[in-house]
N, C-alpha and C positions, 0 to 999 in steps of 0.2 A: 357395713359388714357386721353390724351389731346381730343380724339374724345366723350369724355363724358360730355365735358363742353358746355352748351349750348349756341347756336348762335343765339337765338333769343326769346323774350319774350313778352307776351301782357298781358293785366290788365281787369277784368272781375268784375262786381259787380252783385248782385241780392239779393232779398227779397222772403219770403215764408211764407206764414201762415197755420197751420192744427190743428186739437187735439192733435194729437201724436207730440211730439218733433222732432223724427227723421223724420218724413214726413215734418215738416215743413224747417229742413236742405234740403232734396233732392229738395222741391219745390224751396229754395233759389239756390241751385245749376242748378236747370232747368233754372230759371230765368236768371242765369248768363253765361248758357250755358255751363256749364261743369260736368253734371249731367254723361254723358256716358262715362267717364274715371276713372280708379281705381287712386285715388290721393294721392299722396305721399307729406306730408310736409317737407320743406326743411328750414333750417335757411335761414339767412339774407342778404348773397351775391349777388349783380349785377356783372356777369362775366366778365371780362376783352373783349372787343371786342364786346360785346352782343349789338344788335340793338333790338329797341323797335319798335313793328309792330301791328296794327290795330288787334283787336278781330276777326273780320271776315276772315282777314288772317292768321292768327294764329290757328283759328278753321278749316281751311279747311286743315292745315299740319297735322293734329290729325286724329287717327282712333279709333273708338269708340272702348272701351275695353282696351285702351293702359294704359300702366300705365305712368303717369304723375307727372312730379314734379312742385312744386307750393310753394308759401310763402303764407298763407291764416290767414285771420282774419275774426273771427266769433263771432256773440253776438245772444243769444237766451234769450227769456223771454215769460211767460205765466201771467204778473203781467197788466191787462187791462191799455191801453193809457202809459206806460212806454215808453219812448225814448232811444232806443238803437241804437247804430252805430259800424259799422265795418269798419276799413281804413287799406291800406296797402301804404306806404310811400317810394320815392326811392330819392336816391341821387346817382348822374353818376357823375365820375370824367371827367375833361377836358380831361386827358390822357387816351386815349382809351387802354392802354395797362395794366392799372391800375384798380382794383377792385371797386365798389361801394356798395351800401348798401341799403338793403330793409327792412323797420321796418313794424311790423302788430301792430295795436291797436285796441283794443274792449273797449267800454266803455256805460256806463248808464247815460243820461241825457245829453250827449253833441250833438249838432246839427251837420251835417254833415261838416259843414266849420269848428267848431271848433276840431273835430275828425280829417279832412282831414290836417288842418294845424298843430296838434299835431303830425300826424304818419311822414308828411314829415320834419317836425323838427327833430323828433328821428333821422331819417336816415341822414339827414344831419351831426346832431352831431356825430354819429358814424361815418362816412366817414371823419368829421372833425377832430376828434381824432386820425385816422389813418396817416391823411396827417399833423399832426403837427400845425393845425390852432386852436387856443383857442377861443371856441364856447360856448358861455351861449345858454342853451335852453329857458331860462326865458326872454331873451333879445327881445326888440321890434323887428319886422320881418324888419323895414328898416334899422336896425343897422346889423342884420344878412345878410341881401342882400348886403350890402356894404362890409361887412367882404369878402363874396364871391366874390363878383367884384376885391375887392382890391388883394385876394390870387390868383384870376387866376387859382385855382385848381377844382373848383367844377362847371363844366359847366351847369347843370341842376337838378332841383328838380319837384317832382311831386307828387300825392297821387289820388287813387281811392278810393271812400268812399261811403257807402250807409247807411243811417239812416231810420227809422221807427218808428210808434208808435204801440206798440204790439196791437194785437187783442185781443177783446172782447171775443171771443171764442178760447181758445187753445192757441197755441204757434206761435210766429213769430222769425223767424231767418234771420238774416242780415249776408251776406256772401262777401267776397273782396278776391281779389286772384292776384297774380302775378304768370302768367302760363310759363313755361319754354317750348321750343322748341327746338330739335337737329337736 
C-alpha cells in the first residue's frame, strides 16, 4: 500500500455564480481548474515526504476523468451580498518522515484573511497536539509563531482561501482544495 501514498500536493481556489446551486459549484471547480476530475474528498493528513508543487505542475500530471483525491472546503449561498469564505490550511512538520495536517474551514461573514488564518491555525493545532506541543488556538499569532520556532517541530504553515460576496441573482460558491498527486 505504500504506492498509494501521495507524493505531491497542490492547492487551488475558485468561485462561481449561477442561478442553479450545482452549476455554481461546477463553475467554482472550473475556476479552480479541477472540474475535469472525479473528486474524492478525504480527511486531513499531509503525507510523510509529500512535496508541495505548483497548481500548473500538478494539473499537468493529472488526466481528465481521473479519480483524484483532495481535501476540499466549500461554501455556497444565495443570499445577495453575503460574504462567504472557504479555506484549506496546512501544517508541515520539520521531520519529513512524519505526517502533517490539512484542515478545511468554511464560514459566512469572514474575510479571506480571517478564514485563512483560522484554517492555518486549525492545521497547526492538530499537528501540535500530535507532536506534544501545547498549542492554544486562541493565542495571538506571534505567541504561536514563537512556540513553533522554539519547538523546532513545525517547519511551515500555509493556507489557500477564497472569499466572495454572494451574487444578486442565484447562488455563489467558493471552493478551495489541497489536491493529491500519486
